[in-house]
C-alpha positions as CSV (number, residue, x, y, z in Angstrom):
1,X,53.8,214.7,-40.8
2,X,51.6,215.8,-37.9
3,X,54.0,217.8,-35.1
4,X,53.0,218.6,-31.5
5,X,55.0,220.9,-29.4
6,X,54.4,221.6,-25.9
7,X,56.5,224.4,-24.2
8,X,56.6,223.5,-20.3
9,X,57.3,225.8,-17.5
10,X,58.1,223.3,-14.9
11,X,59.2,225.8,-12.3
12,X,57.1,228.6,-13.6
13,X,58.7,232.0,-13.4
14,X,60.9,230.7,-10.5
15,X,64.7,231.5,-10.8
16,X,68.0,231.5,-9.3
17,X,68.9,234.8,-11.4
18,X,67.5,238.3,-11.6
19,X,68.0,239.3,-15.2
20,X,67.2,242.8,-15.6
21,X,65.4,242.4,-19.0
22,X,63.5,239.2,-18.0
23,X,59.8,239.1,-19.8
24,X,58.7,236.4,-18.0
25,X,59.3,238.0,-14.8
26,X,57.2,240.8,-15.7
27,X,54.4,238.5,-17.1
28,X,54.2,237.0,-13.6
29,X,53.7,240.1,-11.9
30,X,50.7,240.9,-14.7
31,X,49.0,238.0,-14.0
32,X,46.3,237.8,-10.9
33,X,47.6,234.6,-9.8
34,X,51.3,235.3,-10.6
35,X,54.0,232.5,-10.1
36,X,52.4,229.0,-9.9
37,X,55.4,227.4,-8.6
38,X,56.9,223.9,-9.1
39,X,54.8,221.5,-11.4
40,X,53.6,218.2,-9.3
41,X,54.3,214.8,-10.3
42,X,50.4,214.2,-10.7
43,X,50.3,217.0,-13.5
44,X,53.4,215.8,-15.2
45,X,51.9,212.5,-15.5
46,X,48.6,213.7,-17.0
47,X,50.4,216.1,-19.3
48,X,52.6,213.8,-20.7
49,X,49.6,211.0,-21.1
50,X,47.4,213.7,-22.8
51,X,50.3,214.8,-25.3
52,X,51.0,211.2,-26.4
53,X,47.4,210.6,-26.6
54,X,46.9,212.6,-29.7
55,X,47.4,211.6,-33.2
56,X,50.6,213.3,-33.5
57,X,53.5,211.5,-35.2
58,X,55.9,213.4,-33.2
59,X,56.1,215.4,-29.9
60,X,58.2,217.8,-28.8
61,X,58.4,218.7,-25.1
62,X,60.5,221.7,-24.5
63,X,61.3,222.8,-21.0
64,X,61.6,226.4,-20.1
65,X,61.3,229.3,-17.3
66,X,62.0,230.9,-15.3
67,X,64.7,228.4,-14.8
68,X,63.6,224.9,-15.5
69,X,66.4,223.1,-13.8
70,X,64.9,224.4,-10.4
71,X,62.2,221.8,-10.8
72,X,65.1,219.1,-10.0
73,X,66.3,216.3,-11.8
74,X,64.2,213.9,-10.1
75,X,61.6,215.7,-11.9
76,X,63.3,215.3,-15.4
77,X,63.9,211.8,-14.5
78,X,60.0,211.2,-14.2
79,X,59.7,212.9,-17.7
80,X,61.8,209.9,-19.2
81,X,59.5,207.6,-17.1
82,X,56.4,208.7,-18.1
83,X,57.2,209.2,-21.9
84,X,58.3,205.7,-21.6
85,X,55.2,204.7,-19.9
86,X,52.5,206.1,-22.3
87,X,54.3,206.1,-25.6
88,X,52.6,203.0,-26.8
89,X,52.0,204.1,-30.2
90,X,55.9,204.7,-31.1
91,X,55.5,208.1,-31.5
92,X,58.8,209.8,-32.1
93,X,59.4,212.0,-29.0
94,X,62.1,214.9,-28.7
95,X,63.1,216.8,-25.5
96,X,64.5,220.3,-25.3
97,X,65.6,222.6,-22.5
98,X,66.2,226.4,-22.3
99,X,68.3,227.1,-19.2
100,X,70.6,229.8,-18.0
101,X,73.2,226.8,-17.2
102,X,74.4,228.1,-13.9
103,X,73.0,225.0,-12.0
104,X,74.4,222.4,-14.5
105,X,76.8,219.6,-12.7
106,X,78.0,216.6,-14.0
107,X,74.6,214.7,-13.1
108,X,72.6,217.1,-15.1
109,X,75.1,217.0,-18.1
110,X,74.9,213.2,-18.1
111,X,71.2,213.2,-17.9
112,X,71.1,215.6,-21.1
113,X,73.4,213.3,-22.9
114,X,71.9,210.2,-22.0
115,X,68.4,211.5,-22.9
116,X,69.5,213.7,-25.8
117,X,68.0,216.7,-24.6
118,X,68.6,219.5,-27.1
119,X,70.1,222.2,-24.4
120,X,69.9,225.8,-25.2
121,X,72.3,228.1,-22.6
122,X,71.4,231.5,-22.2
123,X,74.8,233.6,-22.7
124,X,75.0,237.5,-23.7
125,X,78.8,237.2,-24.7
126,X,82.1,238.0,-22.6
127,X,82.1,238.4,-19.1
128,X,81.9,242.3,-19.1
129,X,78.9,242.4,-21.2
130,X,77.1,239.0,-19.8
131,X,77.1,240.3,-16.2
132,X,75.7,243.5,-17.0
133,X,72.3,242.0,-16.9
134,X,72.3,238.6,-16.3
135,X,73.1,238.8,-12.2
136,X,72.0,236.6,-9.3
137,X,70.1,237.3,-6.3
138,X,72.9,238.9,-4.5
139,X,73.9,241.2,-7.7
140,X,76.7,239.1,-8.8
141,X,77.4,238.4,-12.5
142,X,76.5,234.9,-13.7
143,X,79.2,234.4,-16.3
144,X,81.7,232.3,-14.8
145,X,78.9,229.7,-13.5
146,X,77.4,229.6,-17.2
147,X,80.6,228.8,-18.6
148,X,81.5,225.9,-15.8
149,X,78.2,224.7,-17.0
150,X,79.0,225.1,-20.7
151,X,82.4,223.2,-20.2
152,X,80.4,219.9,-18.5
153,X,77.7,219.9,-21.6
154,X,81.3,219.8,-23.7
155,X,82.5,217.2,-21.5
156,X,79.6,215.1,-21.7
157,X,79.0,215.6,-25.5
158,X,75.5,217.3,-25.1
159,X,74.2,219.0,-28.1
160,X,73.8,222.6,-27.0
161,X,73.2,226.2,-28.4
162,X,73.7,229.7,-27.4
163,X,70.8,231.9,-26.7
164,X,71.7,235.8,-26.7
165,X,69.3,238.6,-25.6
166,X,70.1,241.5,-27.8
167,X,70.2,244.4,-25.4
168,X,71.4,247.9,-26.2
169,X,75.0,246.7,-25.0
170,X,74.8,243.7,-27.0
171,X,73.9,245.4,-30.3
172,X,76.9,248.2,-29.8
173,X,79.4,245.3,-29.3
174,X,78.5,242.6,-31.5
175,X,81.5,242.0,-33.4
176,X,83.2,241.5,-29.8
177,X,80.5,239.2,-28.8
178,X,80.7,237.2,-32.2
179,X,84.8,236.8,-31.9
180,X,84.0,235.5,-28.2
181,X,81.6,232.8,-29.3
182,X,84.0,232.0,-32.4
183,X,86.9,231.6,-30.1
184,X,85.1,229.2,-27.9
185,X,83.8,227.3,-30.8
186,X,80.2,228.3,-30.3
187,X,78.6,227.3,-33.4
188,X,74.9,227.4,-33.1
189,X,73.5,230.9,-32.1
190,X,70.3,232.4,-31.5
191,X,69.8,236.1,-30.9
192,X,66.3,237.5,-29.6
193,X,65.8,241.3,-29.5
194,X,65.2,242.7,-25.8
195,X,61.4,243.0,-24.6
196,X,60.2,245.8,-22.7
197,X,57.5,244.8,-20.3
198,X,54.5,243.9,-22.1
199,X,52.3,247.1,-20.8
200,X,55.1,249.5,-20.7
201,X,56.2,252.1,-23.4
202,X,59.0,250.8,-25.4
203,X,62.6,252.3,-24.9
204,X,62.5,253.3,-21.3
205,X,64.5,251.0,-19.8
206,X,68.4,251.0,-19.5
207,X,68.8,247.8,-21.5
208,X,66.4,249.0,-24.2
209,X,66.9,248.0,-27.8
210,X,66.2,251.1,-30.3
211,X,65.3,250.5,-33.6
212,X,68.6,252.3,-34.8
213,X,70.7,250.1,-32.9
214,X,69.0,247.0,-34.1
215,X,69.5,248.1,-37.6
216,X,73.3,248.4,-37.2
217,X,73.4,245.2,-35.2
218,X,71.3,243.0,-37.8
219,X,73.8,244.5,-40.6
220,X,77.2,244.2,-38.8
221,X,76.2,240.3,-37.4
222,X,75.3,239.5,-41.1
223,X,78.7,240.9,-42.3
224,X,80.2,238.4,-40.0
225,X,77.9,235.7,-40.6
226,X,78.5,236.0,-44.4
227,X,82.2,236.1,-44.3
228,X,82.0,233.0,-42.1
229,X,80.1,231.1,-44.4
230,X,82.2,232.2,-47.6
231,X,85.4,231.1,-45.8
232,X,83.9,227.7,-45.1
233,X,83.7,228.6,-41.5
234,X,80.0,228.6,-41.4
235,X,78.5,229.5,-37.8
236,X,74.4,228.7,-37.7
237,X,72.4,232.2,-36.6
238,X,68.9,231.0,-36.5
239,X,67.5,234.2,-38.0
240,X,69.9,234.2,-41.0
241,X,69.6,230.4,-41.5
242,X,65.7,230.7,-41.5
243,X,65.7,233.7,-44.1
244,X,68.0,231.4,-46.2
245,X,65.6,228.5,-46.2
246,X,62.8,230.8,-47.2
247,X,64.6,231.9,-50.2
248,X,65.2,228.1,-50.9
249,X,61.5,227.9,-51.1
250,X,61.1,226.4,-47.5
251,X,58.8,227.4,-44.7
252,X,60.9,229.1,-41.5
253,X,60.9,227.1,-38.6
254,X,60.9,229.8,-36.3
255,X,57.2,230.9,-35.7
256,X,57.9,234.5,-35.5
257,X,58.8,234.4,-39.2
258,X,55.9,233.0,-40.5
259,X,53.5,236.1,-40.3
260,X,50.8,234.0,-38.7
261,X,50.7,232.8,-34.9
262,X,50.6,229.3,-34.1
263,X,49.6,227.8,-30.8
264,X,52.5,226.7,-28.8
265,X,50.7,225.2,-25.9
266,X,52.7,226.5,-23.0
267,X,52.0,224.6,-20.1
268,X,52.6,226.4,-16.5
269,X,53.6,225.0,-13.1
270,X,49.8,224.7,-12.5
271,X,48.5,223.0,-15.5
272,X,47.4,226.5,-17.0
273,X,47.8,226.3,-20.9
274,X,48.7,229.7,-23.1
275,X,49.0,229.8,-26.7
276,X,52.3,231.6,-26.7
277,X,55.2,232.2,-24.4
278,X,55.2,236.0,-24.8
279,X,51.6,236.1,-23.7
280,X,51.0,233.9,-20.5
281,X,48.7,236.1,-19.1
282,X,45.1,235.9,-17.9
283,X,43.2,237.0,-21.0
284,X,45.1,234.3,-23.1
285,X,44.4,231.6,-21.1
286,X,43.2,228.4,-22.9
287,X,42.1,226.5,-19.7
288,X,44.0,223.7,-17.8
289,X,45.5,220.5,-19.1
290,X,44.0,218.6,-16.3
291,X,40.5,219.2,-17.7
292,X,40.9,219.8,-21.3
293,X,42.5,217.5,-24.3
294,X,45.0,219.0,-26.5
295,X,42.4,219.2,-29.1
296,X,39.8,220.9,-26.8
297,X,42.6,223.3,-25.6
298,X,43.1,224.2,-29.1
299,X,39.7,225.1,-30.2
300,X,39.0,227.3,-27.3
301,X,38.2,230.4,-28.0
302,X,41.2,232.2,-26.7
303,X,43.5,230.0,-28.8
304,X,41.5,230.8,-32.1
305,X,41.2,234.7,-31.1
306,X,45.1,234.7,-30.6
307,X,45.8,233.0,-34.1
308,X,43.5,235.1,-35.7
309,X,44.8,238.5,-34.3
310,X,47.8,237.9,-36.4
311,X,46.2,237.7,-40.1
312,X,46.0,241.6,-39.7
313,X,48.4,243.0,-42.4
314,X,49.4,246.6,-41.5
315,X,48.7,248.7,-44.9
316,X,52.3,249.9,-44.7
317,X,53.3,246.0,-45.0
318,X,50.8,245.7,-47.8
319,X,53.0,247.9,-50.2
320,X,56.4,246.7,-48.7
321,X,58.8,245.2,-51.3
322,X,60.3,243.1,-48.6
323,X,57.0,241.4,-47.0
324,X,57.2,238.2,-48.7
325,X,60.5,237.8,-46.6
326,X,59.4,239.8,-43.5
327,X,56.1,238.9,-43.4
328,X,55.5,241.5,-40.7
329,X,57.4,239.8,-38.0
330,X,56.4,238.4,-34.7
331,X,53.1,239.8,-33.1
332,X,55.0,240.5,-29.9
333,X,56.8,243.4,-31.6
334,X,53.8,244.7,-32.9
335,X,52.7,246.1,-29.7
336,X,50.7,248.3,-28.6
337,X,47.6,247.1,-30.5
338,X,45.8,249.8,-32.8
339,X,42.2,249.4,-32.5
340,X,42.7,245.8,-31.3
341,X,44.6,244.9,-34.2
342,X,48.5,244.3,-34.3
343,X,50.5,247.7,-35.4
344,X,53.6,247.9,-37.3
345,X,56.5,246.0,-36.4
346,X,58.7,248.5,-34.0
347,X,61.7,247.4,-35.9
348,X,60.0,248.0,-39.3
349,X,62.6,250.5,-40.6
350,X,65.3,248.1,-39.0
351,X,64.5,245.2,-41.1
352,X,63.7,247.5,-44.5
353,X,67.6,248.7,-43.9
354,X,68.7,245.4,-43.5
355,X,67.1,244.0,-46.4
356,X,68.0,246.7,-48.7
357,X,71.8,246.3,-47.7
358,X,72.0,242.2,-47.1
359,X,69.1,240.6,-49.2
360,X,71.3,240.0,-52.4
361,X,74.2,238.3,-50.1
362,X,71.2,236.2,-48.4
363,X,70.2,235.4,-52.1
364,X,73.7,234.4,-52.8
365,X,74.0,232.1,-49.8
366,X,70.8,230.5,-50.6
367,X,72.1,229.9,-54.1
368,X,75.3,228.3,-52.9
369,X,73.5,226.3,-50.1
370,X,71.2,224.8,-52.8
371,X,73.8,223.5,-55.0
372,X,75.6,221.8,-51.7
């Protein structure tokens, strides 16, 4: 089945929070044009039309930011309107949104429920940990507003998951965070290693994640994941779920784990398209969706060069016994490039130690899940 995914920035880098580690805020400062603002209805119309005119069997419209809900509920109601208008071929259409959750009210929750939006909510754990980095423009923590939004998602039976940025503090307190998530019955979790700015030396910020801390985090989190699974109290953690899928002979669904980059078709507020959320910078701009079809965008030099960059395998990876399951990791964590080629993953030693200690139990879970 041919699948097409668009990652859309309807409010560009605009956000009502000022999270200290926000990588997209840094990207908008690197770009010559900076922030592109709210996407127009005319552009929305054209984008949906072009996506649904492809030969894809299914199309995912995923909305991210900045904070995508700043585009307004009316914008998303028009998303549904144009999806219905242009889906004459009966393509399977999915919608998803990644939000900080602070602006969700009853109307938003009802809309997500009625239109089956898979909703990702950014939450770093209990209040004392979450509020360290995720503050609003007045420097107040956002925890209470996020939890209020999650309560509404629960009330309206919206399908949602939790995304946590693994900062230095999160890595140090993962048991406390996991217990908090478990207590609140948050059963679908995703943990993303914190990123330093694209053009900065890694490890220089107060929130920066070090390889040693990441190693401890991975091992401790997997211990908790494994025990929950064995005790029939399974909690989904995307990274570990993907590893188990790979051990069962299936490809990972997370692009950063496949070893080769794909084109994500990130559509900015002005229609500019980029191959990856981490690389929405001028040198990787593939063109504008107003002017080019999806196929033409994919065939641009920028898109093809971006994909080809990921083909490079570091010499250390070639001789690593864990390469088939690790595959070098996401290219963004292989910055800075060396002689225009991705370097060794900054968390290489962290992953090695994790696999040495945890791979047998991952294989055990794969065996159990395969029998189920």
